[in-house]
Every structure is written in structure tokens, then in C-alpha cells.
C-alpha positions as CSV (number, residue, x, y, z in Angstrom):
1,M,109.5,-27.0,158.8
2,A,112.2,-24.8,157.4
3,E,112.3,-21.1,158.0
4,V,111.9,-18.9,155.0
5,T,113.3,-15.4,155.0
6,S,113.4,-12.7,152.3
7,K,115.5,-9.6,152.0
8,P,113.8,-6.2,152.0
9,H,113.0,-5.1,148.5
10,S,111.1,-2.1,147.0
11,I,109.3,-1.1,143.9
12,V,109.8,2.5,142.8
13,V,106.9,4.1,140.9
14,K,107.5,7.5,139.3
15,L,104.5,9.8,139.1
16,H,104.3,13.3,137.6
17,G,103.2,16.2,139.8
18,G,103.2,14.8,143.3
19,V,105.5,13.9,146.2
20,G,104.8,11.2,148.8
21,S,104.9,7.5,149.6
22,L,102.5,4.6,149.5
23,K,103.2,1.5,151.6
24,F,101.6,-1.9,150.8
25,G,101.8,-4.9,153.1
26,C,102.1,-8.5,152.1
27,G,101.4,-11.6,154.2
28,N,104.2,-13.6,152.7
29,C,106.6,-10.7,152.6
30,P,106.1,-8.3,155.5
31,T,109.2,-6.3,154.6
32,L,107.8,-5.3,151.2
33,S,107.3,-1.6,150.7
34,V,106.3,0.4,147.6
35,K,107.3,4.0,147.6
36,V,106.1,6.8,145.2
37,R,108.7,9.5,144.9
38,L,110.1,12.0,142.5
39,P,113.8,12.9,141.8
40,P,114.9,15.7,144.1
41,S,116.1,17.8,141.1
42,K,112.6,17.8,139.5
43,T,110.8,18.2,142.7
44,R,112.5,21.3,143.9
45,S,113.7,22.9,140.8
46,R,110.3,22.8,138.9
47,P,108.2,25.8,139.8
48,L,104.4,25.5,140.5
49,V,103.8,27.7,137.4
50,S,105.5,27.1,134.1
51,P,107.4,30.0,132.6
52,D,105.0,30.0,129.7
53,P,101.8,31.7,130.9
54,S,98.4,30.2,130.6
55,P,96.1,30.8,127.7
56,F,94.3,33.4,129.9
57,L,97.3,35.6,130.0
58,R,97.3,35.7,126.2
59,A,93.7,36.8,126.0
60,V,93.0,39.4,128.7
61,L,90.6,41.2,126.5
62,E,88.8,38.0,125.6
63,L,88.5,37.1,129.3
64,M,87.2,40.5,130.2
65,R,84.6,40.5,127.4
66,E,83.4,37.0,128.2
67,A,83.0,37.7,131.9
68,Q,81.2,41.0,131.3
69,M,78.8,39.7,128.6
70,Q,77.9,36.5,130.4
71,H,77.2,38.0,133.8
72,G,75.0,41.0,133.4
73,L,76.7,43.7,131.3
74,R,75.0,42.6,128.1
75,H,71.9,44.2,129.6
76,G,73.8,46.9,131.6
77,D,73.3,45.1,135.0
78,Y,76.3,46.2,137.0
79,T,74.9,44.9,140.2
80,R,74.8,41.3,138.9
81,Y,78.4,41.6,137.5
82,R,79.7,43.0,140.8
83,R,78.1,40.0,142.7
84,Y,79.7,37.6,140.2
85,C,83.1,39.2,140.8
86,T,82.7,38.8,144.5
87,A,81.7,35.2,144.2
88,R,84.5,34.5,141.8
89,L,87.0,36.1,144.2
90,R,85.7,33.9,147.0
91,R,86.2,30.8,145.0
92,L,89.7,31.9,144.0
93,Y,90.7,32.6,147.6
94,K,89.5,29.2,148.7
95,S,91.1,27.3,145.9
96,L,94.4,29.1,146.4
97,K,94.2,28.8,150.2
98,F,95.0,32.5,150.2
99,L,92.7,33.4,153.1
100,H,92.9,36.4,155.3
101,G,92.5,34.9,158.7
102,R,89.5,33.7,160.7
103,G,87.6,36.2,162.8
104,K,90.2,38.9,162.5
105,Y,91.1,40.2,159.0
106,T,94.8,39.9,158.2
107,R,96.0,41.7,155.1
108,R,97.9,39.7,152.6
109,N,99.5,41.5,149.7
110,I,100.1,40.0,146.2
111,T,103.6,40.7,145.0
112,E,105.8,39.2,142.3
113,S,107.0,36.5,144.6
114,T,103.4,35.7,145.6
115,V,102.3,34.9,142.0
116,T,103.2,31.2,141.8
117,D,99.9,30.4,140.0
118,V,97.9,32.0,137.3
119,R,94.9,32.3,139.6
120,F,96.7,35.0,141.6
121,L,96.5,37.2,138.5
122,H,92.8,36.3,138.3
123,V,92.5,37.6,141.9
124,V,94.0,41.0,140.9
125,F,91.9,41.2,137.7
126,Y,88.6,40.5,139.4
127,M,89.4,42.9,142.3
128,A,89.8,45.7,139.7
129,E,86.6,44.5,137.9
130,R,84.6,44.4,141.1
131,A,85.7,48.0,142.1
132,W,85.0,49.3,138.6
133,S,81.5,47.6,138.4
134,H,80.6,49.0,141.8
135,A,81.5,52.5,140.7
136,M,79.6,52.1,137.5
137,E,76.6,50.9,139.5
138,K,76.6,54.1,141.5
139,K,77.3,56.1,138.4
140,T,74.3,54.8,136.4
141,A,72.0,55.2,139.4
142,G,72.5,59.0,139.5
143,P,74.6,59.5,142.7
144,N,74.2,62.4,145.1
145,A,77.2,64.2,146.7
146,P,78.0,61.5,149.3
147,Q,77.6,58.7,146.9
148,R,79.7,60.5,144.3
149,I,82.6,60.6,146.8
150,Y,82.1,56.8,147.4
151,M,82.0,56.3,143.6
152,L,85.3,58.1,143.0
153,G,86.8,56.0,145.8
154,R,85.8,52.8,144.0
155,F,87.3,54.2,140.7
156,R,90.5,54.9,142.5
157,K,90.5,51.3,143.9
158,A,89.9,50.0,140.4
159,V,92.9,52.0,139.1
160,K,95.1,50.7,141.9
161,W,94.3,47.1,141.1
162,A,94.5,47.6,137.4
163,A,98.0,49.1,137.8
164,L,99.1,46.2,139.9
165,F,97.7,43.8,137.3
166,S,99.6,45.5,134.5
167,Q,102.8,45.4,136.6
168,L,102.5,41.7,137.3
169,C,101.6,40.8,133.7
170,S,104.6,42.7,132.4
171,I,106.8,40.4,134.6
172,K,104.9,37.1,134.4
173,G,103.4,37.3,130.9
174,D,104.6,37.8,127.4
175,S,104.7,41.0,125.3
176,R,101.1,40.7,124.2
177,T,99.9,40.1,127.7
178,S,101.7,43.1,129.0
179,L,100.3,45.3,126.2
180,E,96.7,44.2,126.9
181,A,97.2,44.7,130.6
182,E,98.7,48.2,129.9
183,A,95.7,49.1,127.8
184,Y,93.4,47.9,130.5
185,A,95.2,50.0,133.2
186,S,95.2,53.1,130.9
187,Y,91.5,52.8,130.3
188,M,90.8,52.6,134.1
189,K,93.0,55.6,134.8
190,G,91.4,57.5,132.0
191,T,88.0,56.7,133.3
192,L,88.9,58.0,136.8
193,L,90.3,61.3,135.3
194,F,87.3,61.6,133.0
195,E,85.0,61.3,136.0
196,Q,87.0,63.7,138.2
197,E,87.0,66.4,135.5
198,K,90.3,67.8,136.9
199,N,92.7,66.8,134.2
200,I,90.7,66.1,131.0
201,E,93.9,66.3,128.9
202,A,95.5,63.4,130.9
203,A,92.3,61.4,130.5
204,M,92.3,61.9,126.8
205,L,96.0,60.8,126.6
206,N,95.1,57.6,128.5
207,F,92.2,56.9,126.2
208,K,94.4,57.5,123.2
209,N,97.0,55.1,124.6
210,T,94.3,52.5,125.0
211,R,93.2,53.1,121.4
212,T,96.7,52.9,120.1
213,V,97.4,49.6,121.8
214,Y,94.2,48.0,120.6
215,E,94.9,49.3,117.0
216,E,98.3,47.5,117.1
217,L,96.9,44.3,118.6
218,G,94.1,44.2,116.1
219,K,96.6,43.8,113.3
220,Y,97.6,40.4,114.5
221,G,95.8,37.2,115.5
222,G,92.5,35.7,114.3
223,I,89.3,37.3,113.2
224,E,87.8,37.1,116.6
225,N,90.7,39.0,118.2
226,Q,90.4,41.7,115.5
227,L,86.7,42.1,116.1
228,L,87.2,42.4,119.9
229,C,89.9,45.0,119.4
230,R,87.7,46.9,116.9
231,Q,84.8,46.9,119.3
232,R,87.0,48.2,122.1
233,I,88.3,51.0,119.9
234,E,84.7,52.0,119.0
235,E,83.9,52.2,122.7
236,V,86.8,54.5,123.4
237,E,86.3,56.8,120.4
238,P,83.3,58.7,122.0
239,M,85.3,59.3,125.1
240,I,88.2,60.8,123.2
241,G,85.9,63.0,121.1
242,F,84.1,64.2,124.2
243,C,87.4,65.1,125.9
244,S,88.7,67.0,122.9
245,R,85.5,69.0,122.5
246,K,85.5,69.7,126.2
247,L,89.0,71.1,126.0
248,G,88.0,73.2,123.0
249,G,84.6,74.2,124.4
250,S,82.6,73.1,121.4
251,A,79.1,71.6,121.4
252,L,78.2,68.0,120.8
253,Q,77.9,66.9,117.2
254,E,75.3,64.8,115.5
255,H,77.3,61.5,115.6
256,D,77.8,62.0,119.3
257,L,74.1,62.0,119.8
258,L,73.7,58.9,117.7
259,D,76.3,57.2,120.0
260,M,73.8,57.6,122.8
261,E,71.8,54.7,121.3
262,K,74.7,52.3,121.3
263,E,75.2,49.8,124.1
264,G,78.2,48.9,126.3
265,P,80.0,49.9,129.5
266,A,81.9,52.8,127.8
267,Y,78.7,54.1,126.3
268,D,77.0,54.0,129.7
269,L,79.7,56.1,131.1
270,F,79.4,58.5,128.1
271,K,75.7,58.9,128.5
272,A,76.0,59.5,132.3
273,K,78.7,62.1,131.7
274,I,76.6,64.0,129.1
275,E,73.6,63.9,131.4
276,D,75.7,65.2,134.4
277,N,77.0,68.1,132.3
278,R,73.5,68.9,131.2
279,L,72.4,69.2,134.8
280,K,75.2,71.5,135.8
281,P,74.2,75.1,135.2
282,E,77.7,76.5,135.1
283,S,79.2,74.1,132.5
284,V,79.7,74.8,128.8
285,E,78.0,71.5,127.9
286,S,74.9,72.4,129.9
287,R,74.5,75.6,127.8
288,N,75.1,73.8,124.5
289,T,73.3,70.5,125.4
290,P,69.6,70.6,126.3
291,D,67.6,67.5,127.1
292,I,69.6,64.7,125.4
293,L,66.5,62.7,124.5
294,A,64.8,65.8,123.0
295,V,67.9,66.7,121.0
296,L,68.2,63.1,119.7
297,S,64.6,63.1,118.7
298,E,64.9,66.5,117.1
299,T,68.0,65.3,115.1
300,R,66.1,62.3,113.8
301,S,63.1,64.5,113.0
302,Q,65.3,66.8,111.0
303,Q,66.7,63.9,109.0
304,A,63.2,62.4,108.5
305,A,61.7,65.7,107.3
306,S,63.5,65.3,103.9
307,M,62.0,61.8,103.5
308,T,58.5,62.2,102.1
309,E,58.0,58.8,100.4
310,F,59.1,55.2,100.6
311,N,60.3,53.5,97.4
312,W,59.8,49.8,96.9
313,L,60.0,47.8,93.6
314,G,59.4,50.9,91.4
315,R,56.5,52.1,93.5
316,R,56.5,55.2,95.6
317,F,54.3,55.4,98.7
318,P,53.9,58.8,100.5
319,I,54.7,59.0,104.2
320,T,52.6,61.5,106.1
321,S,53.2,60.5,109.7
322,A,56.3,61.9,111.4
323,K,56.6,58.8,113.7
324,T,56.5,56.5,110.7
325,R,59.3,58.5,109.0
326,V,61.5,58.4,112.1
327,S,61.0,54.6,112.5
328,I,61.8,53.9,108.8
329,L,64.8,56.2,108.9
330,K,66.1,54.3,111.9
331,A,65.6,51.0,110.1
332,Q,67.4,52.4,107.0
333,Q,70.3,53.5,109.2
334,L,70.6,50.0,110.6
335,E,70.5,48.6,107.0
336,R,73.4,50.8,106.1
337,D,75.3,49.4,109.1
338,L,74.7,45.9,107.8
339,N,75.7,46.8,104.2
340,G,78.9,48.3,105.6
341,A,79.9,44.8,106.8
342,A,81.5,44.2,103.3
343,T,84.2,46.8,104.0
344,E,84.7,46.2,107.8
345,P,84.5,42.8,109.4
346,I,81.5,42.5,111.7
347,S,80.9,39.4,113.8
348,A,77.9,37.2,113.3
349,D,76.6,38.0,116.8
350,K,76.7,41.7,116.1
351,K,74.9,41.2,112.8
352,L,72.2,39.3,114.6
353,A,71.9,42.1,117.2
354,I,71.5,44.6,114.3
355,F,68.8,42.4,112.7
356,D,66.9,42.4,116.0
357,K,67.0,46.2,116.2
358,L,66.0,46.4,112.5
359,F,63.0,44.2,113.1
360,S,62.0,46.3,116.1
361,A,62.1,49.5,113.9
362,Y,60.1,48.0,111.1
363,H,57.5,46.6,113.5
364,E,57.2,50.1,115.1
365,A,56.7,51.6,111.6
366,R,54.0,49.0,110.9
367,S,52.2,49.8,114.1
368,C,52.2,53.5,113.3
369,I,50.9,52.8,109.8
370,R,48.1,50.7,111.1
371,N,47.2,53.3,113.7
372,D,46.9,55.9,110.9
373,L,44.9,53.4,108.9
374,A,42.4,53.0,111.8
375,S,42.0,56.8,112.1
376,A,41.9,57.4,108.3
377,G,38.1,57.1,108.1
378,S,36.4,56.5,104.8
379,A,38.9,58.4,102.6
380,E,39.7,55.8,99.9
381,N,42.8,57.4,98.5
382,I,44.4,57.8,101.9
383,R,43.5,54.2,102.8
384,D,44.9,52.9,99.5
385,E,48.2,54.7,100.1
386,L,48.5,53.4,103.7
387,N,47.7,49.9,102.6
388,G,50.3,50.1,99.9
389,L,52.9,51.4,102.4
390,D,52.0,48.7,104.9
391,K,52.4,46.1,102.2
392,A,55.8,47.5,101.2
393,V,57.1,47.7,104.8
394,S,55.9,44.1,105.5
395,A,57.6,42.9,102.3
396,V,60.9,44.6,103.4
397,L,60.5,43.0,106.8
398,G,60.0,39.6,105.2
399,L,63.1,40.1,103.0
400,R,65.2,41.0,106.0
401,T,63.9,37.9,107.8
402,I,65.1,35.8,104.9
403,E,68.5,37.5,105.1
404,R,68.8,36.8,108.8
405,N,67.9,33.1,108.4
406,Q,70.5,32.9,105.6
407,L,73.0,34.2,108.0
408,L,72.0,31.5,110.5
409,V,72.4,28.9,107.8
410,S,75.9,30.1,107.0
411,I,76.9,30.0,110.7
412,A,75.4,26.4,110.9
413,K,77.2,25.3,107.8
414,S,80.6,26.6,109.1
415,K,80.1,24.4,112.2
416,F,78.8,21.5,110.1
417,A,81.9,21.2,108.0
418,K,84.4,21.0,110.8
419,H,85.0,18.7,113.8
420,R,85.2,19.9,117.4
421,D,88.0,22.3,117.8
422,E,90.0,23.4,120.9
423,K,87.1,25.5,122.2
424,N,84.8,22.4,122.2
425,E,82.2,24.2,120.1
426,K,79.1,22.2,119.4
427,I,79.0,20.9,115.8
428,T,75.8,21.3,113.7
429,K,73.7,18.3,113.0
430,P,72.0,18.0,109.6
431,E,68.6,18.0,111.3
432,E,69.3,21.6,112.4
433,L,70.0,22.7,108.9
434,V,66.8,21.0,107.7
435,R,64.9,23.0,110.2
436,L,66.5,26.3,109.1
437,Y,65.7,25.6,105.5
438,D,62.1,24.8,106.5
439,L,61.9,28.3,107.9
440,L,63.5,29.8,104.7
441,I,61.0,28.0,102.5
442,Q,58.1,29.3,104.6
443,N,59.5,32.8,104.6
444,T,60.0,32.8,100.9
445,T,56.5,31.5,100.3
446,D,55.0,34.2,102.5
447,L,57.0,36.9,100.7
448,T,56.1,35.8,97.2
449,D,52.4,35.5,98.2
450,L,52.5,39.0,99.7
451,V,54.2,40.7,96.7
452,S,52.0,38.8,94.1
453,S,48.8,39.6,95.9
454,G,48.2,42.9,94.0
455,R,46.1,43.1,90.9
456,D,48.3,45.2,88.6
457,K,51.9,44.2,89.0
458,N,54.7,46.0,87.3
459,E,57.8,44.5,85.7
460,E,60.0,44.8,88.9
461,E,57.5,43.0,91.0
462,N,57.2,40.2,88.5
463,A,61.0,39.9,88.4
464,F,61.2,39.9,92.2
465,V,58.6,37.1,92.5
466,H,60.4,35.1,89.8
467,E,63.7,35.5,91.6
468,Y,62.4,34.3,94.9
469,E,60.6,31.4,93.3
470,L,64.0,30.3,92.0
471,K,65.4,30.8,95.5
472,D,62.6,28.8,97.0
473,L,63.6,25.9,94.6
474,A,67.2,26.3,95.6
475,F,66.2,26.2,99.3
476,R,64.2,23.0,98.7
477,A,67.2,21.4,97.0
478,E,69.5,22.3,100.0
479,R,66.9,21.0,102.5
480,C,66.7,17.7,100.6
481,F,70.5,17.5,100.6
482,Y,70.8,17.8,104.3
483,L,67.9,15.5,104.9
484,A,69.8,12.9,102.9
485,K,72.8,13.7,105.1
486,S,70.7,12.9,108.2
487,Y,69.7,9.5,106.7
488,S,73.3,8.8,105.8
489,S,74.4,9.4,109.4
490,V,72.2,6.6,110.6
491,S,73.3,4.2,107.8
492,K,70.1,4.2,105.8
493,R,71.8,4.0,102.4
494,A,68.8,3.5,100.2
495,E,66.9,6.5,101.6
496,A,70.0,8.7,101.5
497,Y,70.7,7.7,97.9
498,A,67.2,8.5,96.7
499,L,67.2,11.9,98.5
500,F,70.6,12.8,97.1
501,C,69.3,12.0,93.6
502,Y,66.2,14.1,94.2
503,A,68.2,17.0,95.5
504,R,70.4,16.9,92.4
505,S,67.3,17.0,90.2
506,L,66.0,20.0,92.1
507,A,69.3,21.8,91.8
508,D,69.6,21.0,88.1
509,S,66.0,22.2,87.5
510,A,66.8,25.5,89.3
511,L,69.9,26.0,87.2
512,Q,67.9,25.3,84.1
513,E,65.3,27.9,85.0
514,L,68.0,30.4,85.8
515,A,69.5,29.8,82.4
516,N,66.2,30.1,80.6
517,S,65.1,33.2,82.5
518,P,65.0,36.5,80.5
519,H,68.1,38.5,80.8
520,K,66.2,41.5,82.0
521,V,65.3,39.6,85.2
522,L,68.9,39.8,86.4
523,K,69.3,43.4,85.3
524,S,66.1,44.6,86.9
525,N,67.1,43.8,90.4
526,S,69.9,45.1,92.5
527,N,70.6,41.5,93.6
528,A,72.4,40.5,90.4
529,L,75.5,39.5,92.4
530,T,73.3,37.6,94.8
531,L,71.9,35.6,91.9
532,Q,75.3,34.9,90.5
533,A,76.3,33.6,94.0
534,L,73.2,31.5,93.9
535,I,74.2,29.9,90.6
536,Q,77.6,29.0,92.0
537,D,76.0,27.5,95.1
538,L,73.6,25.4,93.0
539,E,76.4,24.2,90.8
540,A,78.4,23.1,93.9
541,L,75.3,21.5,95.4
542,S,74.7,19.5,92.2
543,F,78.3,18.3,92.3
544,N,78.1,17.4,96.0
545,C,74.8,15.5,95.4
546,R,76.3,13.5,92.6
547,S,79.4,12.6,94.6
548,N,77.5,11.7,97.7
549,S,75.0,9.6,95.8
550,C,77.9,7.6,94.3
551,I,79.4,7.2,97.8
552,E,76.1,6.0,99.2
553,H,75.6,3.6,96.3
554,A,79.0,2.1,96.7
555,T,78.8,1.9,100.5
556,G,75.4,0.2,100.2
557,I,76.8,-2.4,97.8
558,M,79.8,-3.0,100.0
559,E,77.6,-3.5,103.0
560,D,75.4,-5.9,101.2
561,E,78.4,-7.9,99.9
562,S,80.0,-8.1,103.3
563,A,76.8,-9.0,105.1
564,P,77.1,-12.8,104.6
565,E,80.8,-12.6,105.5
566,R,80.0,-10.8,108.8
567,L,77.2,-13.3,109.5
568,S,79.5,-16.3,109.0
569,K,82.2,-14.7,111.0
570,G,79.8,-14.0,113.8
571,V,78.5,-17.6,113.8
572,S,82.0,-19.0,113.7
573,T,83.1,-17.1,116.7
574,I,80.2,-18.4,118.8
575,S,81.5,-20.6,121.6
576,L,80.4,-21.9,125.0
577,G,83.7,-20.8,126.5
578,D,84.6,-17.5,128.2
579,N,85.7,-15.1,125.4
580,R,85.8,-12.0,127.5
581,K,88.5,-9.4,126.9
582,K,91.7,-9.6,129.0
583,D,91.2,-7.7,132.2
584,P,93.7,-4.9,132.9
585,K,96.3,-5.7,135.4
586,Y,96.6,-3.6,138.5
587,L,99.7,-2.8,140.5
588,L,98.6,-4.7,143.7
589,D,98.1,-7.9,141.6
590,I,101.5,-7.9,139.9
591,L,103.8,-6.9,142.8
592,G,105.9,-9.9,142.1
593,S,106.6,-9.1,138.5
594,Y,108.3,-6.0,136.9
595,E,105.5,-4.8,134.7
596,S,104.3,-1.3,134.3
597,A,100.8,-0.5,135.6
598,L,100.8,3.0,134.0
599,G,100.0,1.9,130.5
600,E,101.3,3.5,127.3
601,Q,102.6,7.0,127.6
602,S,100.5,8.3,124.7
603,A,97.2,7.0,126.2
604,K,95.5,9.3,128.6
605,A,94.4,6.5,131.0
606,P,94.6,6.7,134.8
607,C,97.2,4.7,136.7
608,R,96.0,1.2,137.5
609,I,97.0,0.9,141.2
610,S,94.0,-1.0,142.5
611,Q,90.5,-1.7,141.2
612,F,87.8,0.3,142.7
613,P,85.1,-0.6,143.6
614,P,86.6,-4.0,144.3
615,P,85.3,-6.9,142.2
616,F,82.9,-9.6,143.6
617,Q,84.6,-12.7,145.0
618,P,82.9,-16.1,145.4
619,V,82.4,-17.1,149.0
620,P,81.0,-20.5,150.4
621,C,77.4,-20.4,151.4
622,N,75.6,-22.4,154.1
623,P,74.0,-25.6,152.7
624,I,70.2,-25.8,152.5
625,V,68.9,-28.9,154.3
626,L,65.6,-30.3,153.2
627,D,64.2,-32.8,155.7
628,M,61.7,-34.8,153.5
629,A,61.1,-37.6,156.0
630,Y,59.8,-35.4,158.7
631,N,56.2,-35.4,157.6
632,A,56.1,-39.2,157.2
633,I,57.2,-40.1,160.8
634,E,54.6,-41.0,163.4
635,F,55.7,-40.0,166.9
636,P,54.6,-42.0,170.0
637,N,52.1,-40.6,172.5
638,L,54.0,-39.4,175.6
639,E,51.1,-38.0,177.7
640,N,51.3,-40.8,180.2
641,R,54.9,-39.9,180.9
642,M,54.2,-36.3,181.4
643,K,54.1,-35.0,185.0
644,K,50.5,-34.2,186.1
645,E,49.8,-31.1,188.1
646,K,48.3,-31.6,191.6
647,K,45.2,-29.6,192.5
648,G,43.9,-28.6,196.0
649,L,40.3,-28.9,197.3
650,L,39.2,-25.4,196.4
651,R,40.8,-25.7,193.0
652,R,39.0,-28.9,192.4
653,F,35.7,-27.3,193.5
654,W,36.0,-24.3,191.3
655,G,37.5,-26.3,188.4
């Protein structure tokens, strides 16, 4: 037998992002080796972090707002946010292997040379956030003298880490990153000086620096960035005003007291500072600022004193209860905030939050009215006035509920028309829009029944009922349209075509009624622009229904025409052979051929080194022996050949 030898050979596989070697053995070729390596120039010259920073470094404000709102600060829970920062730091330390010794603490500083990964900047940021949230936790709890010293120490720690964060971002990040980090550090330093009360002027300069940076950043970027910057500016404004009045020695103004009802970390600090100054007998603010809640209540009472009646659809209802006046005044202030959204952009989440407060104010007003109604006795004129006021407030509440649901519909439509974007937002299904329109139809029906329940209705009430009957018809057309969309998504062409046609008929009938309505109906309401927008929406809906019905009709005909062809093609491809797809080739199976196991460069598929779990392989099994003649064989009697046991005398006697 001849001896076969082979020369050593190797297969080089280049991988991105790793250094090392893999060795494979072969029975026929023991000298075969497969090594995975990278060129030395790429391995050593490429840093662990690319020069271009991560998306986090371009959105410091967005990261801070997201972390705060999702982990406790939406409800002012600083303890929960501090615990989240601690857990986040623990995970960062472990993932970076940036530990501080075992048993004995060994300090490890973060410098410019240390930051080889974006997560090191996360560590510095969350250290500042943890110190700040701990200080705010002590601040909102009302600290005594020892706790105040500890609280100021935590504020100093937050300023230290924020300054380090700003320094590192100015080196590692771009210009926008350094500006956001600088604004963050200025806010922290201003907070410390504001709390120490030693250098109010320096605190105001830091807050003004923060405001200036966010004003400049708010001019660029998308609408979300502008809203975040605007919200941050609104949080800093009360601090600047408080510092300026403290330097001038003036008392608090009315809008400062109204800022007490706002929510946010900066407002929490503002409230705590005002309360601390009120408790100090030697401060100027304590002489000019009595109990904050009493002053705020007195301010609202003074504004409500001028409001003696509630106007609704040409009717005037007197308001005798002071609590009812204050609640309605608060609701009207929130309505003005909503109406101001046309001049300044307000996010949808903020609008929904304003709607929630608005509903709470109107529900409080209704409860006050019904309490007065229960104590009115048998005075018919007073009961009629209170019943009319209750009906008017309930109608306004129903109207605002419709506006809120329309806002939810607009949000859902914006997500329905687009595909998944970079943030992986969940797109809206047509069934969700159908459910929202069901709510709108129910709300509209309840509102029209409430307004039309009176015996003698004036012209404005009739116009209002007619307007919302038309809106109800428009909502039904929209609901039918999205119901057809849901049927179309599951390839039910006939049902979708019929629903599109019915939705178009509803939209056309609504447009016809709007065209035939008296001209005074549009002039008698303040919602003339809303009705014009409704006409435009109905015209667009009618056009969309017609186009979609044509598409469904054509698609259904094409599917019916291609059904026999698909059937014949499926029958023709039936065979008894193995028509499975070609299995992918793995590197261990094609070592003898020069063929790539990485696949196409554009495809995001893993490298095919070896199949795991390994496939099943056929193995020989033991044969099954069936002895069918065993039961038919008659074996001979062998008892005479068996050895008999000998027994003694006693054994024979006893048996």
C-alpha cells in the first residue's frame, strides 16, 4: 500500500471585530489548520470607539428626560429614580469590567484616556443623576440641619460629576453634545448655588446660561427636540425669576404662584425653596409670602369673584358657590392653554395631560353643583338654575371628551400611514381606529341627547345639535372606511369592496347635508373653521373610498383570474421526489473547496461555520428476531434424567 502525504495548507477566514484562531482537525489531513485572524493594521489601529459618537451623545437631553420620566420622576418619586441610577451604574460597571476591587475598595478615575467606550460617559452621567436625585429626595422630604448638610454635599457631588461629564463630552462628542452637556453642568451648578443662597447672582447667571443654550438648540432639529428644549426652558424660567426678585427684594407675583401647580423636578425645587423662605422669620420672602396654599387659593378666589355666571349656547347660568367658580375658572385656564397650542407647538402627550387635568376640574365642578343641588331644598327656581348649570357643565365635559378622542385619532392616523421607523414605533392597526371611532360615535350620541333633552331649545342649541349630527355621520363614514381596511388586510376582497362603497355613500350624504344646511348654522357657531376642515376631510375620505374600492375590485378580479393558473401550477409541481430547498453549506462541510461560508455582504446573516444543533444521522439498529416456531415445538420429558435428592430417615418421617 502506497504512503500518501500532503503538504500543510491553511484556510484564512477574515472576520470583523475579533482576534483569535480556530483549529479544525481532519482524519485524512492531520496537518490542516483553519485560522481566523485580522490584519495587524486594522487590529491595532482601529480604536474600540469610533470617532463619531453614538446617538446617545447627540441627545443628552432626550436621554435625561427619558430616564427621568420612565423611572419615577413623572410622579415626583426621587427615591425610585435614585435606585434606578444605582442599578444602572452596577450594570455598567459589570459590562465594562470597570470594577473597584473585591473586598477592599480601590478608586478608579475616569479620564480622557479611560473613555474608550460610550458607556464610560454613561457612568459619569448616571453618577451625577444619582447624586442629584438623592439631594432632591432629601430636599422634598423637608430636611433638618444635619440632613441639609448632607443634601448640600450630594448637590456638590452632582456638580462635580456634571462638570466632568461636560469636559469629557467636549472632547469626545460633537458641538451639539458639548453644548447640551454644558447646559446640564450649568443647571447643576445653578441648583447648588440656588440652594446655598450665598451667591444668588451666580446662580441666576448659570440658569440664564442654561436657558440660552436650550434656546439656541431649540432652533434646530426635529419637532421633538424643539419641544424638549422648550419644556426645559419653561422649567428654568421660574428659577431665574425667583433669583431676580430675591436680588431686588420684591414679593412673588401671581404667575409665580400659578407655577406652583406645575409638575417637574425644577418646579419641585422651586416649591421647596418658596416653602423654606416662608418658614424663615428673617427672610424678605417670609414677610411677603404667607402660607403658599392660602395665597394660591386667595388668588384663584379673587379671579373667580368676577365670574358670576356661566355662558353656554346663548344661555347664562348664575354661579353662587365659590368652590364651583374656582373649579370652572381652573378648567377655563386649562382650556386657554390648549387653545394656545396653535401659536406654540405642544406635544401630544402634554395635550393629553392637560385634558386629564381639565376633566378633573370639570368633575370637581359637577360634584360641587350636585352637592348644592342636594342642599337646595324645595326652592324650584334655585333647583332649575343648578340643573341648567349641571347640564351645561356636563355638555362642555362631553365636548372636551370628543376633542380628546379626536386627538387620539389623529395620533393613531399618523402612525397608521407610515411604516416602522428607526425608533421601532408600533404602527396602528385599522382595528384600533375602528375602536376609537366607536368611542367618538358614542360620545357624539350622548352629547346630542343631552343638549336636545330640553323642552324649549334656542337657535344656537338647534345649530349645535345639527352640527354634531353631521359629525356623527362623518365619524360613521370614517369607521366604515377603516373597517374596510381591516377586511382588506386579510384579503377579504368582497367585504372590503362593499364597505368602501358604503363608506363613500355615507361621506357623500354628509357632504350633501352640509351643502343643504342653512347658512346661519355655520355662522351661529364658533366652530366654523372646524366645519370647513370637516368638509375637506369628507371630500378626501370620499376620494379615498372610491380609489380603494377600485383597487379592491381590480385585485379581486385578478385573484379570481389567477386562481386556476395557481391551481394548475400547484398540481403540476406535485411529485414523489424530494423537492426540498437546497440546504446551506457550512464551513466544516466544504473545507476542500474555496467557497465562502459568509454569504452575501448585504445580507445580515450569521456566518455558517457549523450547524448547531447538529442534524440527525441514520445509524444501524439491531434486528428484531421473531421466533414463530417456538410455540409449535414439543419438548421431550427429561424428569427421569434429572438427579433425585436423597432424604434421611427423619426427613422421610416428617415428609
